C-alpha positions as CSV (number, residue, x, y, z in Angstrom):
1,M,-19.3,-21.7,-23.9
2,V,-18.1,-18.5,-25.2
3,D,-21.0,-16.4,-23.1
4,A,-19.9,-18.3,-20.1
5,A,-16.3,-17.4,-20.2
6,S,-17.6,-13.9,-20.9
7,A,-19.5,-13.8,-17.9
8,L,-16.9,-15.6,-15.5
9,L,-14.5,-12.7,-17.2
10,A,-16.6,-10.0,-16.5
11,Q,-17.3,-11.0,-13.0
12,A,-13.6,-11.4,-11.9
13,Q,-13.0,-7.9,-13.4
14,V,-15.9,-6.4,-11.1
15,E,-14.2,-8.3,-8.1
16,N,-11.3,-6.9,-9.3
17,G,-12.6,-3.3,-9.3
18,D,-12.0,-3.4,-13.0
19,A,-15.9,-2.3,-13.7
20,S,-15.0,-0.3,-16.5
21,A,-13.5,-3.1,-18.3
22,A,-16.3,-5.6,-17.6
23,E,-18.6,-2.9,-18.8
24,Q,-19.0,-3.1,-22.4
25,E,-21.0,-0.3,-24.1
26,A,-24.0,-0.7,-26.2
27,V,-24.1,1.4,-29.4
28,P,-27.4,1.6,-31.7
29,I,-26.6,0.0,-35.0
30,T,-28.9,-0.8,-38.1
31,L,-28.2,-4.1,-40.1
32,Q,-30.1,-5.1,-43.0
33,V,-30.6,-9.0,-42.7
34,N,-32.6,-11.0,-45.0
35,G,-34.2,-8.0,-46.8
36,T,-35.2,-6.5,-43.5
37,V,-33.8,-3.6,-41.9
38,Q,-33.4,-4.4,-38.2
39,A,-32.2,-1.4,-35.7
40,L,-31.0,-2.5,-32.5
41,E,-28.3,-2.0,-29.9
42,V,-25.3,-3.9,-29.5
43,E,-22.1,-4.2,-27.6
44,T,-18.7,-3.0,-29.9
45,R,-17.3,-6.7,-29.4
46,L,-20.1,-8.6,-30.5
47,T,-19.5,-10.3,-33.8
48,L,-21.9,-10.5,-36.6
49,A,-22.6,-14.4,-35.9
50,E,-23.4,-13.7,-32.3
51,V,-25.9,-10.8,-33.3
52,L,-27.3,-12.9,-35.9
53,R,-27.9,-15.9,-33.4
54,G,-28.7,-13.8,-30.2
55,P,-30.6,-10.7,-30.3
56,L,-31.8,-11.6,-34.4
57,G,-32.4,-15.2,-33.3
58,L,-31.4,-16.4,-36.6
59,T,-29.9,-19.6,-35.4
60,G,-29.0,-21.2,-38.8
61,T,-25.8,-19.2,-38.8
62,K,-23.5,-22.0,-36.7
63,V,-20.3,-21.1,-34.9
64,A,-18.1,-23.8,-34.4
65,C,-14.5,-22.9,-34.4
66,N,-15.3,-19.4,-33.5
67,R,-12.0,-18.1,-35.4
68,G,-13.1,-18.4,-39.3
69,A,-11.4,-21.7,-39.6
70,C,-14.2,-24.3,-40.5
71,S,-16.7,-21.5,-42.5
72,A,-19.9,-23.1,-40.2
73,C,-20.9,-19.5,-39.5
74,T,-21.2,-18.2,-43.3
75,V,-23.3,-15.6,-44.4
76,L,-23.6,-13.7,-47.3
77,L,-22.5,-10.1,-47.2
78,D,-23.7,-8.1,-50.4
79,G,-23.7,-11.5,-52.3
80,L,-20.2,-12.7,-51.1
81,P,-19.5,-15.5,-48.5
82,I,-18.1,-14.2,-45.1
83,C,-16.9,-15.8,-42.0
84,S,-19.7,-14.2,-39.7
85,C,-17.4,-14.8,-36.6
86,M,-14.8,-13.0,-38.0
87,M,-16.5,-9.7,-38.3
88,L,-18.1,-7.6,-35.6
89,A,-21.5,-6.6,-36.2
90,I,-20.6,-2.8,-35.9
91,D,-18.6,-3.4,-39.1
92,V,-21.2,-4.5,-41.6
93,G,-22.5,-0.7,-41.8
94,A,-25.2,-0.5,-44.5
95,R,-24.2,-3.9,-46.6
96,S,-26.8,-6.3,-46.9
97,V,-26.5,-9.7,-44.8
98,T,-28.2,-12.7,-46.2
99,T,-28.2,-15.6,-44.0
100,I,-30.2,-19.2,-44.6
101,E,-32.9,-18.0,-43.1
102,G,-33.4,-15.5,-46.0
103,L,-31.9,-17.6,-49.0
104,A,-35.6,-19.3,-49.9
105,Q,-38.4,-17.3,-51.5
106,G,-41.4,-17.5,-49.3
107,D,-42.2,-21.4,-49.4
108,A,-40.1,-21.8,-52.3
109,L,-36.6,-23.0,-51.4
110,H,-33.4,-21.9,-53.2
111,P,-32.4,-24.0,-55.9
112,V,-29.1,-24.9,-53.9
113,Q,-31.5,-25.7,-50.8
114,Q,-33.7,-27.8,-52.8
115,A,-30.5,-29.7,-54.7
116,F,-28.9,-30.4,-51.5
117,I,-32.1,-32.5,-50.1
118,E,-32.3,-34.0,-53.6
119,H,-28.9,-35.4,-53.7
120,D,-28.3,-36.1,-49.8
121,A,-25.6,-33.5,-49.6
122,L,-26.3,-33.0,-45.7
123,Q,-25.7,-35.1,-42.8
124,C,-25.6,-34.0,-39.3
125,G,-26.6,-30.5,-40.8
126,F,-23.8,-28.2,-38.8
127,C,-22.0,-27.4,-42.0
128,T,-25.0,-27.0,-44.5
129,P,-26.2,-23.5,-44.0
130,G,-22.5,-22.5,-45.0
131,M,-22.1,-24.8,-47.8
132,V,-25.7,-24.0,-49.4
133,L,-24.8,-20.2,-49.2
134,S,-21.4,-20.2,-50.5
135,C,-22.5,-22.5,-53.1
136,A,-25.3,-20.2,-53.8
137,A,-22.9,-17.6,-53.8
138,L,-21.2,-19.3,-56.8
139,L,-24.0,-19.8,-58.7
140,E,-24.8,-15.9,-58.7
141,H,-21.2,-15.5,-60.2
142,T,-20.4,-18.3,-62.0
143,P,-24.0,-19.6,-63.7
144,V,-22.2,-22.6,-65.1
145,P,-19.9,-24.1,-62.8
146,N,-17.4,-27.0,-63.1
147,A,-16.1,-29.2,-60.4
148,D,-13.4,-27.7,-59.9
149,D,-15.3,-24.1,-59.4
150,V,-17.6,-25.7,-56.8
151,C,-14.6,-27.4,-54.9
152,A,-12.9,-24.1,-54.8
153,A,-16.0,-22.3,-53.4
154,I,-16.2,-24.9,-50.4
155,S,-12.6,-25.3,-50.1
156,G,-13.1,-23.3,-46.5
157,H,-15.6,-25.3,-45.5
158,F,-15.4,-28.4,-43.1
159,C,-17.3,-30.9,-43.0
160,R,-16.5,-33.9,-40.5
161,C,-19.9,-36.1,-42.2
162,G,-17.6,-36.2,-45.6
163,T,-20.6,-34.7,-48.2
164,Y,-18.4,-32.9,-50.2
165,P,-18.9,-35.1,-53.1
166,H,-22.9,-34.8,-52.6
167,V,-22.5,-30.9,-52.3
168,V,-20.7,-31.0,-55.6
169,A,-22.9,-32.9,-57.2
170,A,-25.8,-30.9,-55.6
171,T,-24.3,-27.7,-57.0
172,L,-23.7,-28.7,-60.4
173,A,-27.4,-30.1,-60.5
174,A,-28.7,-26.4,-59.0
175,A,-26.7,-24.9,-61.8
176,K,-28.4,-27.1,-64.3
177,A,-31.7,-26.5,-63.0
178,R,-31.7,-22.7,-63.1
179,K,-30.1,-22.7,-66.4
180,G,-33.0,-25.1,-67.9
């Protein structure tokens, strides 16, 4: 829907003789995504979420509200969760981006991913990638969290299916599995 709106706006600007405003200049950037260096040209107005989903084809990053209110677009930036719909791709710089596609190690799921499956911590799956990444980041910084720590880590995530209790249980189980 955003792409359609952008196309209509650009068309209107061209029809009104404002071609310069309609044309966005692409600039070369280099992103480190899931351990791989990606060189590409992007329009300066594109968010990290749009670049991940578009040119890079990493559709595990979901865009729901497109204003940082739901956290569906969460990725890790140097290991910390961020809303990728709120960051321009050109502002990432040399920092490392991890998406849900890069969390597993080969065929081995990350302990949080495995625990989400085992504890039925997903329903429709739309919020799941962002929740998994936030919980994985929590375990990196707080290896033995309590339920309140998990609730704080997912506090910005909006899950319409209401899987929050399962997410807490899964994350605590993943912490225990990593410890043992």
